[in-house]
N, C-alpha and C positions, 0 to 999 in steps of 0.2 A: 785893520779890523779883523777880517777873516783871512787867515793865512792858509792857503791851500798849497800843499807841497806835492809836486808831481811824483816824486818817489814814493810818497805815502799812498797816493791814489793808485799807482801801479801795484804796489804791494797789496793793498786791500782788494783790488780787482783780481789779482793772481790768487790771493788767499780765498776769495769768494768762489772763483772758478774751480780751484782744487777741492774746496769743500763740497761743491755740487758734484764733482766727479767722484769723490770718495763716497758721498751719500748715495749716489746713483748706483755704484758698484756694490756697496755693502748693505744698503737698506732697500732702496726702491727696486732694484733689479730682482732680488729674491722675493720681495713682496709681490711684484707684478707676476713673477713666475708662479708663485703660490696661488694668486688669484686666477690666473689662466688655467692652472691645473684644477682648481676648485670648480670653475665654470665648465670645464670639460667633464669632470665627474658628474656634475649636476645634469648636464645634457645627456650623458650616457645613462644615468638613472631614469631620466624622463623617457628616453627611448625604450629602456628595459620595462618601465611601467606600462607604456603603451603596448609593447609586445605581450606583456603578461596579461593585460586587460583583454587583448584579442584572443589570447589562449584561454583565458577564463571564460570568455563568451562562447568559444567553441566547445569547451568542456561542459558548460551549462547546457548548451544545445544537445550535446551527446547524452548528458545525463537525463534530460527531458525525454529524448527519444527512447532511451533504455527504460525509463519509467513507464512511458506509454506502451511499449512492447510488453513489459511485465504486466501491466494492467490488462491488456488484451489477452495475454496468455492465461492470466488468472481467471478472467471471464470465461475463456474457452474451457479451462479445467473445471470451473464451477458448473458450467452448463452441461458438460459431459458427465460429471459426477451426479448432477441432479437427474439427468436423463437415465443414467444407470440405476439410480435409486428408485426412480419411478417405475422402470421396467421390472426391477426386482420386487417392488411392492405389488405391482399388478400381477406378477407371476404368483407371488405368495397369496394374494387375495383370491386369485382364481383357484389355487390349490385348496385353500380353506373353504371356498364356496362349494367346490365339487365334493369335498369331504363332508360338509354339512348337508348337502343335497343327498348324498348316499346315506347319511345317518337318518335324515328325514324320511327317505323312502323306506328304510328298515323299520322306523318307528310307525309309519303309516301302514306298512304290511302287518306289523305286529298288532296294531289297533284293529285292522280289518279282521285278522284271525280271531282276536279276542271278541269282536262284535259278532262274528259268525258263530263262535262258540257260545256266546251268551244267548243268541237267537235260538240255537239248537237246544240249549238248556231250558230256556223259557218255553219253547214249543213242547219239549218233552214233559215239562212239569206244569203245563197250563191247566190241567184238570185239578191238580192239588191246589193251585193258586185260586182257581175258581171256587172250589169248595171252601177254602180259607176265607175268602172275601164274603161269600154268602153267609158263613157262620158269624162273621163279625157284624154283618149288616143286621142279622137277626138279633144279635145281642144289643143293638142300639135301641 
């Protein structure tokens, strides 16, 4: 029925083993080397990413500290400028106030002299005013 030839079995086994050897050297070996190399590259990239994320976190922290320093410096500059402006305004206001007070005193002095002059004029001409008023009252 089934004839098994020992020579043919040995030939098939030798052929199968040689095929495995050839495939291992020509296909599986380079394929495994490529896969190992690829896994190493992926592991290196993951390490690089984690180093970069640590560096990014440090840079973010540094940027936040620089921003907070800049905000505080801007606040100081703003407050000092505001204080200088207020001082300049107060000085200018005081200057204008003293100038207006001097002008007011001059005006009051002038009004006082005009009042005194009018009093003297009225006192000097009181008789003529009296006569004028009496004549007008008589005409009524």
